[in-house]
C-alpha positions as CSV (number, residue, x, y, z in Angstrom):
1,X,172.4,66.8,87.9
2,X,169.7,65.2,85.9
3,X,167.2,67.5,84.3
4,X,164.2,65.7,85.9
5,X,165.7,66.0,89.4
6,X,166.5,69.7,88.8
7,X,162.9,70.4,87.8
8,X,161.6,68.6,90.9
9,X,164.1,70.4,93.1
10,X,163.0,73.7,91.6
11,X,159.4,72.8,92.4
12,X,160.4,72.2,96.0
13,X,162.2,75.6,96.1
14,X,159.2,77.3,94.6
15,X,156.9,75.9,97.2
16,X,159.3,76.8,100.0
17,X,159.4,80.4,98.7
18,X,155.6,80.6,98.6
19,X,155.3,79.3,102.1
20,X,158.2,81.4,103.5
21,X,157.5,84.8,101.8
22,X,154.3,84.4,99.8
23,X,155.9,84.7,96.4
24,X,158.1,82.6,94.1
25,X,159.3,84.6,91.2
26,X,162.8,83.9,89.9
27,X,164.5,86.7,91.8
28,X,162.9,85.7,95.1
29,X,163.9,82.1,94.6
30,X,167.5,83.1,94.0
31,X,167.5,85.3,97.1
32,X,166.0,82.5,99.2
33,X,168.5,80.0,97.8
34,X,171.4,82.3,98.7
35,X,169.9,83.0,102.2
36,X,169.4,79.2,102.8
37,X,172.9,78.3,101.7
38,X,174.5,81.2,103.7
39,X,172.6,80.3,106.8
40,X,173.6,76.6,106.5
41,X,177.3,77.5,106.0
42,X,177.1,80.0,108.9
43,X,175.9,77.3,111.2
44,X,178.1,74.4,110.0
45,X,181.3,76.3,109.2
46,X,181.3,79.7,110.9
47,X,185.0,80.2,110.3
48,X,184.4,80.0,106.6
49,X,181.8,82.7,106.8
50,X,184.2,84.9,108.8
51,X,186.9,84.4,106.3
52,X,184.6,85.1,103.4
53,X,183.2,88.2,105.1
54,X,186.7,89.5,105.6
55,X,187.7,88.9,102.0
56,X,184.4,90.3,100.5
57,X,182.9,92.9,102.8
58,X,180.8,94.3,100.0
59,X,179.2,90.9,99.4
60,X,178.7,90.5,103.1
61,X,176.8,93.8,103.1
62,X,174.7,92.6,100.2
63,X,174.0,89.3,102.0
64,X,172.8,91.2,105.1
65,X,170.4,93.1,102.8
66,X,169.1,89.9,101.4
67,X,168.6,88.4,104.9
68,X,166.8,91.5,106.0
69,X,164.5,91.5,103.0
70,X,163.6,87.9,103.4
71,X,162.9,88.5,107.1
72,X,160.6,91.4,106.3
73,X,158.8,89.5,103.5
74,X,158.3,86.5,105.9
75,X,156.9,88.7,108.6
76,X,154.5,90.4,106.1
77,X,153.5,87.0,104.8
78,X,152.8,85.6,108.2
79,X,150.7,88.6,109.2
80,X,148.7,88.4,106.0
81,X,148.0,84.7,106.5
82,X,147.0,85.0,110.1
83,X,143.7,86.8,109.2
């Protein structure tokens, strides 16, 4: 991947994080990236997710925590912007 494209894509991800959860620090961006990729794979190849979950139940648990955290951050962000 070209460096310029990577920078532009990072700017897209940063804005997405800001709009989704209200913050865009590096850790949040990594969590949102993992959540988005996992969600896409779960919709497009659910059998792969089932296989991965069976092989790595601890990672599945961690992914569930990330999903829950993003959901909570999104709900908090939406409430704070409705005012």
